[in-house]
C-alpha positions as CSV (number, residue, x, y, z in Angstrom):
1,X,-28.5,-75.3,-26.4
2,X,-28.2,-76.1,-30.1
3,X,-26.3,-74.1,-32.7
4,X,-29.4,-72.3,-34.0
5,X,-30.3,-71.1,-30.5
6,X,-26.7,-69.9,-29.9
7,X,-26.7,-68.0,-33.2
8,X,-29.7,-65.9,-32.1
9,X,-27.8,-64.0,-29.4
10,X,-25.4,-62.2,-31.7
11,X,-28.3,-61.3,-33.9
12,X,-30.2,-59.9,-30.9
13,X,-27.1,-58.0,-29.9
14,X,-26.9,-56.4,-33.4
15,X,-30.6,-55.5,-33.1
16,X,-30.1,-53.9,-29.7
17,X,-27.1,-51.9,-31.0
18,X,-29.2,-50.5,-33.8
19,X,-32.0,-49.7,-31.3
20,X,-29.6,-47.8,-29.0
21,X,-28.0,-45.8,-31.9
22,X,-31.4,-45.1,-33.4
23,X,-32.8,-43.8,-30.1
24,X,-29.8,-41.6,-29.5
25,X,-29.9,-40.4,-33.1
26,X,-33.5,-39.5,-32.6
27,X,-32.8,-37.5,-29.5
28,X,-30.0,-35.7,-31.4
29,X,-32.6,-34.6,-33.9
30,X,-34.3,-32.8,-31.0
31,X,-31.2,-31.0,-29.9
32,X,-30.5,-33.4,-26.9
33,X,-26.8,-33.6,-26.1
34,X,-25.7,-37.1,-26.9
35,X,-22.3,-38.6,-27.7
36,X,-20.9,-37.5,-31.0
37,X,-20.9,-40.9,-32.7
38,X,-24.6,-41.2,-31.9
39,X,-25.3,-37.6,-33.0
40,X,-23.8,-38.6,-36.4
41,X,-26.6,-41.1,-36.9
42,X,-29.4,-38.5,-36.7
43,X,-29.9,-38.6,-40.4
44,X,-30.5,-42.4,-40.5
45,X,-32.6,-42.5,-37.3
46,X,-35.6,-44.0,-39.2
47,X,-33.4,-46.6,-41.0
48,X,-31.8,-47.8,-37.8
49,X,-35.1,-48.1,-36.0
50,X,-37.1,-49.8,-38.7
51,X,-34.9,-51.4,-41.3
52,X,-32.1,-52.4,-38.9
53,X,-33.8,-53.0,-35.5
54,X,-37.3,-54.1,-36.4
55,X,-36.0,-55.8,-39.6
56,X,-33.7,-57.9,-37.5
57,X,-36.2,-58.7,-34.8
58,X,-39.1,-59.5,-37.0
59,X,-37.1,-61.6,-39.4
60,X,-35.4,-63.5,-36.5
61,X,-38.8,-64.4,-35.1
62,X,-39.9,-65.6,-38.5
63,X,-36.7,-67.6,-38.9
64,X,-37.3,-69.3,-35.6
65,X,-40.8,-70.2,-36.6
66,X,-39.7,-71.7,-40.0
67,X,-37.2,-73.9,-38.2
68,X,-34.5,-73.8,-41.0
69,X,-31.1,-72.3,-41.2
70,X,-31.3,-70.2,-44.3
71,X,-34.0,-67.8,-43.1
72,X,-31.5,-66.6,-40.4
73,X,-29.8,-64.8,-43.3
74,X,-32.5,-62.2,-43.2
75,X,-31.8,-61.0,-39.6
76,X,-28.1,-61.4,-40.2
77,X,-28.2,-59.1,-43.2
78,X,-30.5,-56.6,-41.5
79,X,-28.2,-56.5,-38.4
80,X,-25.1,-56.1,-40.5
81,X,-26.9,-53.3,-42.4
82,X,-27.3,-51.5,-39.1
83,X,-23.7,-52.1,-38.2
84,X,-22.6,-50.8,-41.6
85,X,-24.5,-47.5,-41.0
86,X,-22.9,-47.2,-37.5
87,X,-19.5,-48.0,-38.9
88,X,-19.7,-45.0,-41.3
89,X,-19.3,-47.2,-44.3
90,X,-21.0,-46.1,-47.6
91,X,-24.7,-46.0,-47.2
92,X,-25.2,-48.0,-50.4
93,X,-23.6,-51.0,-48.7
94,X,-26.2,-50.9,-45.9
95,X,-29.0,-50.4,-48.4
96,X,-28.0,-53.5,-50.3
97,X,-27.7,-55.5,-47.1
98,X,-31.3,-54.4,-46.2
99,X,-32.5,-55.4,-49.6
100,X,-30.9,-58.8,-49.2
101,X,-32.6,-59.1,-45.8
102,X,-36.0,-58.2,-47.3
103,X,-35.6,-60.7,-50.1
104,X,-34.8,-63.5,-47.7
105,X,-37.7,-62.6,-45.4
106,X,-40.0,-62.5,-48.4
107,X,-38.7,-65.9,-49.5
108,X,-39.5,-67.3,-46.1
109,X,-43.0,-65.9,-46.4
110,X,-43.4,-67.7,-49.8
111,X,-42.5,-70.9,-48.0
112,X,-45.2,-70.3,-45.5
113,X,-47.7,-69.6,-48.3
114,X,-46.8,-72.9,-50.0
115,X,-47.8,-74.6,-46.7
116,X,-50.9,-72.6,-46.0
117,X,-52.6,-70.0,-48.2
118,X,-55.0,-68.1,-45.9
119,X,-55.6,-64.4,-45.4
120,X,-53.2,-63.9,-42.5
121,X,-50.3,-65.6,-44.3
122,X,-50.9,-63.5,-47.3
123,X,-50.9,-60.3,-45.2
124,X,-47.7,-61.4,-43.5
125,X,-46.1,-61.9,-47.0
126,X,-47.4,-58.4,-48.0
127,X,-45.7,-57.0,-44.9
128,X,-42.4,-58.7,-45.9
129,X,-42.8,-57.4,-49.4
130,X,-43.4,-53.9,-48.0
131,X,-40.1,-54.0,-46.2
132,X,-38.3,-55.1,-49.4
133,X,-40.0,-52.4,-51.4
134,X,-39.1,-49.7,-48.9
135,X,-35.5,-50.8,-48.9
136,X,-35.4,-50.7,-52.7
137,X,-37.1,-47.3,-52.8
138,X,-34.4,-46.0,-50.4
139,X,-31.7,-47.5,-52.6
140,X,-33.1,-46.0,-55.8
141,X,-33.9,-42.5,-54.5
142,X,-31.5,-42.1,-51.6
143,X,-34.4,-40.6,-49.6
144,X,-35.4,-42.2,-46.3
145,X,-38.7,-40.3,-46.5
146,X,-39.7,-42.1,-49.7
147,X,-39.3,-45.4,-48.0
148,X,-41.3,-44.4,-44.8
149,X,-44.8,-45.5,-46.1
150,X,-43.5,-48.9,-47.0
151,X,-41.5,-49.3,-43.8
152,X,-44.6,-48.4,-41.8
153,X,-46.6,-50.8,-43.9
154,X,-44.1,-53.5,-43.1
155,X,-44.6,-53.0,-39.3
156,X,-48.4,-52.5,-39.4
157,X,-49.2,-55.3,-41.8
158,X,-46.9,-57.7,-39.8
159,X,-48.7,-56.9,-36.6
160,X,-52.1,-56.9,-38.2
161,X,-51.5,-60.2,-39.9
162,X,-50.4,-61.8,-36.6
163,X,-53.5,-60.4,-34.9
164,X,-55.7,-61.6,-37.7
165,X,-54.4,-65.2,-37.2
166,X,-55.8,-65.1,-33.6
167,X,-59.3,-64.2,-34.6
168,X,-59.8,-67.9,-35.4
169,X,-60.5,-68.4,-31.8
170,X,-63.6,-66.1,-32.0
171,X,-67.0,-66.8,-33.5
172,X,-67.1,-66.2,-37.3
173,X,-68.1,-62.7,-38.3
174,X,-68.9,-62.4,-42.0
175,X,-67.9,-58.7,-42.3
176,X,-64.5,-59.0,-40.7
177,X,-62.5,-60.5,-43.6
178,X,-63.8,-58.1,-46.3
179,X,-63.3,-55.1,-44.1
180,X,-59.7,-56.2,-43.3
181,X,-58.9,-56.8,-47.0
182,X,-60.3,-53.3,-47.9
183,X,-58.2,-51.7,-45.2
184,X,-55.0,-53.4,-46.5
185,X,-55.8,-52.5,-50.1
186,X,-56.3,-48.8,-49.2
187,X,-53.0,-48.8,-47.2
188,X,-51.0,-50.3,-50.0
189,X,-52.6,-48.1,-52.7
190,X,-51.7,-45.0,-50.7
191,X,-48.1,-46.1,-50.3
192,X,-47.8,-46.7,-54.0
193,X,-49.6,-43.5,-55.0
194,X,-47.2,-41.5,-52.7
195,X,-44.5,-41.9,-55.3
196,X,-46.4,-39.9,-57.9
197,X,-48.6,-37.6,-55.7
198,X,-47.0,-37.5,-52.3
199,X,-49.6,-35.5,-50.4
200,X,-52.7,-37.3,-51.7
201,X,-51.0,-40.7,-51.6
202,X,-49.9,-40.3,-47.9
203,X,-53.5,-39.2,-47.0
204,X,-54.9,-42.4,-48.6
205,X,-52.2,-44.4,-46.8
206,X,-53.3,-42.8,-43.6
207,X,-56.9,-43.7,-44.3
208,X,-55.8,-47.4,-44.6
209,X,-54.1,-47.1,-41.2
210,X,-57.2,-45.6,-39.7
211,X,-59.4,-48.4,-41.2
212,X,-57.0,-51.0,-39.8
213,X,-57.0,-49.4,-36.3
214,X,-60.8,-49.5,-36.3
215,X,-60.8,-53.1,-37.4
216,X,-58.4,-54.1,-34.7
217,X,-60.4,-52.2,-32.0
218,X,-63.6,-53.9,-33.2
219,X,-62.5,-57.4,-34.1
220,X,-59.3,-58.3,-32.3
221,X,-59.4,-60.8,-29.4
222,X,-57.7,-58.3,-27.1
223,X,-61.2,-56.8,-26.3
224,X,-62.1,-60.2,-24.7
225,X,-58.7,-60.8,-23.1
226,X,-58.8,-57.4,-21.4
227,X,-61.3,-58.9,-19.0
228,X,-58.9,-61.7,-18.0
229,X,-56.0,-61.5,-15.4
230,X,-52.3,-61.5,-15.2
231,X,-50.2,-61.7,-18.4
232,X,-53.2,-62.1,-20.7
233,X,-54.8,-58.9,-19.4
234,X,-51.4,-57.0,-19.7
235,X,-51.0,-58.1,-23.3
236,X,-54.5,-57.0,-24.1
237,X,-54.1,-53.6,-22.6
238,X,-50.8,-53.1,-24.5
239,X,-52.7,-54.0,-27.7
240,X,-55.7,-51.8,-27.1
241,X,-53.6,-48.8,-26.2
242,X,-51.5,-49.4,-29.3
243,X,-54.6,-49.5,-31.5
244,X,-55.7,-46.1,-30.1
245,X,-52.3,-44.6,-30.9
246,X,-52.5,-46.1,-34.4
247,X,-55.8,-44.3,-34.9
248,X,-54.3,-41.0,-33.6
249,X,-51.3,-41.3,-36.0
250,X,-53.6,-42.1,-38.9
251,X,-55.8,-39.1,-38.1
252,X,-52.8,-36.8,-38.0
253,X,-51.7,-38.3,-41.3
254,X,-55.1,-37.7,-42.9
255,X,-54.8,-34.0,-42.3
256,X,-51.4,-33.9,-44.0
257,X,-48.8,-34.6,-41.3
258,X,-47.0,-37.5,-43.0
259,X,-45.4,-35.2,-45.6
260,X,-41.9,-33.8,-44.9
261,X,-41.8,-30.5,-42.9
262,X,-45.5,-30.9,-41.8
263,X,-46.1,-29.2,-38.4
264,X,-47.0,-32.4,-36.6
265,X,-45.0,-35.0,-38.6
266,X,-43.0,-36.0,-35.5
267,X,-46.2,-36.6,-33.6
268,X,-47.9,-38.6,-36.5
269,X,-44.9,-40.9,-37.1
270,X,-44.1,-41.5,-33.4
271,X,-47.8,-42.1,-32.5
272,X,-47.5,-45.1,-34.9
273,X,-43.9,-46.3,-34.2
274,X,-43.8,-45.7,-30.4
275,X,-47.5,-45.7,-29.5
276,X,-48.6,-48.6,-31.7
277,X,-45.5,-50.7,-32.6
278,X,-43.6,-50.5,-29.3
279,X,-46.8,-51.1,-27.4
280,X,-47.0,-54.3,-29.4
281,X,-43.4,-55.1,-28.5
282,X,-44.1,-54.5,-24.8
283,X,-47.1,-56.8,-24.9
284,X,-45.6,-59.6,-27.0
285,X,-42.0,-59.7,-25.5
286,X,-43.0,-62.0,-22.6
287,X,-44.1,-64.6,-25.2
288,X,-41.8,-64.0,-28.2
289,X,-38.5,-63.5,-26.3
290,X,-38.8,-66.9,-24.5
291,X,-39.5,-68.6,-27.8
292,X,-36.4,-67.0,-29.5
293,X,-33.9,-67.0,-26.6
294,X,-35.2,-70.1,-24.7
295,X,-35.6,-68.3,-21.3
296,X,-38.4,-67.8,-18.9
297,X,-40.0,-64.4,-18.4
298,X,-42.5,-64.8,-15.5
299,X,-45.2,-62.1,-15.4
300,X,-45.2,-59.5,-12.7
301,X,-47.4,-56.4,-12.4
302,X,-44.3,-54.2,-12.6
303,X,-44.6,-54.8,-16.4
304,X,-47.2,-52.0,-16.4
305,X,-44.6,-49.4,-15.3
306,X,-42.7,-49.0,-18.6
307,X,-46.0,-49.2,-20.5
308,X,-47.4,-46.3,-18.5
309,X,-44.2,-44.3,-18.9
310,X,-44.2,-44.9,-22.6
311,X,-47.7,-43.7,-23.2
312,X,-47.6,-40.8,-20.8
313,X,-44.3,-39.6,-22.3
314,X,-45.6,-40.0,-25.9
315,X,-48.7,-38.0,-24.9
316,X,-46.4,-35.2,-23.6
317,X,-44.4,-35.3,-26.8
318,X,-47.5,-35.1,-29.0
319,X,-49.0,-32.3,-27.0
320,X,-45.6,-30.4,-27.2
321,X,-45.6,-30.9,-31.0
322,X,-49.2,-29.7,-31.3
323,X,-48.7,-26.6,-29.1
324,X,-45.3,-25.8,-30.6
325,X,-43.8,-26.2,-27.1
326,X,-40.3,-27.5,-27.9
327,X,-39.4,-28.2,-24.3
328,X,-42.4,-30.5,-23.9
329,X,-41.6,-32.3,-27.1
330,X,-37.9,-32.7,-26.1
331,X,-38.7,-33.9,-22.6
332,X,-41.3,-36.3,-24.0
333,X,-38.7,-37.8,-26.3
334,X,-36.2,-38.2,-23.4
335,X,-39.0,-39.9,-21.4
336,X,-39.7,-42.1,-24.4
337,X,-36.1,-43.3,-24.3
338,X,-36.3,-43.9,-20.6
339,X,-39.4,-46.0,-21.1
340,X,-37.6,-48.2,-23.5
341,X,-34.6,-48.6,-21.1
342,X,-37.0,-49.3,-18.3
343,X,-38.7,-52.0,-20.4
344,X,-35.4,-53.7,-21.1
345,X,-34.4,-53.6,-17.5
346,X,-37.8,-55.0,-16.5
347,X,-37.4,-57.9,-19.0
348,X,-33.8,-58.7,-17.9
349,X,-34.9,-58.6,-14.2
350,X,-37.7,-61.0,-15.0
351,X,-35.4,-63.4,-16.8
352,X,-33.1,-63.5,-13.7
353,X,-36.2,-64.1,-11.5
354,X,-37.3,-66.8,-13.9
355,X,-34.0,-68.6,-13.6
356,X,-34.1,-68.4,-9.8
357,X,-37.6,-69.9,-9.7
358,X,-36.7,-72.6,-12.2
359,X,-33.0,-73.4,-12.0
360,X,-31.7,-75.2,-15.0
361,X,-34.8,-74.6,-17.1
362,X,-34.5,-72.5,-20.3
363,X,-38.0,-73.0,-21.7
364,X,-40.5,-70.3,-22.0
365,X,-44.2,-70.3,-21.0
366,X,-46.4,-72.7,-22.7
367,X,-49.5,-71.7,-24.7
368,X,-50.4,-68.5,-26.4
369,X,-52.1,-65.9,-24.2
370,X,-52.2,-63.2,-26.8
């Protein structure tokens, strides 16, 4: 195992620490009894989940793909930003670390653009730029809410760009690219406008999300792969379920639930971050984690268990939010956390099983079944 591979494990540990603290902080926001140190993180729940956890994981994946040492600065800075928040250090220190991580990720995206300028690489660069802008907005305003559209844009554009890349395996469809570009333009225009007219801008942003969800449901290769078997089918089902949740979150946003203090803001945001983004994580982990950590994750039908728990618990949470039933909302959030824990346990168990099946082998599965 070379030095770069070894360096990935501390970065993954920092990401998991931010995830744990972010989840517990989110539960504290719903009056769940959690340890006092975790409860203290309730105010930076969003920053821990998106800027720290996803910032570290996504930039680490990109660093591995670039194959150079300097891009690893991005996940290192993001991971340290999360650690800074958890350590109770001045928030501005964490904000600057996240800004540094965003700059490095964007620099890596520019390197990719120099190699290949096509639509999906441009979209991935826009996703990196969105993370940077969100971090800068948080630094300038001190308001996490002001950064949320950009942070969501970071996650959604990163996923959409990666999915767009895979459409090259499908027959050419002339309308696909223009519709995709229009969706991205609407999303970014809404995020920008939200700084001057918050309500209207966030509604436009939500329209962009809805357009992207419709595009993904219509044009993504997952529709074809859902008819396959094994891991390919599992990934496709994760993706399609995520696209539905993205549409639900977008519809809630269109009617005004992205603004602070909106009645169903919790449902709107978590439909996207839990329903869409974590569904993508569940689906792609058996491919991405072996590439990053050099381990095998053999597929097993038990992979569906955390996926079912995630979506069922999110539905309970959303219904509780919509019916103003706090107990349903709280229990749904607890079950969300259990689904993430169950997913981690499932992946670790699969890694152990992979080592038993292939002693001494540390390579992941070949090919892309996404």
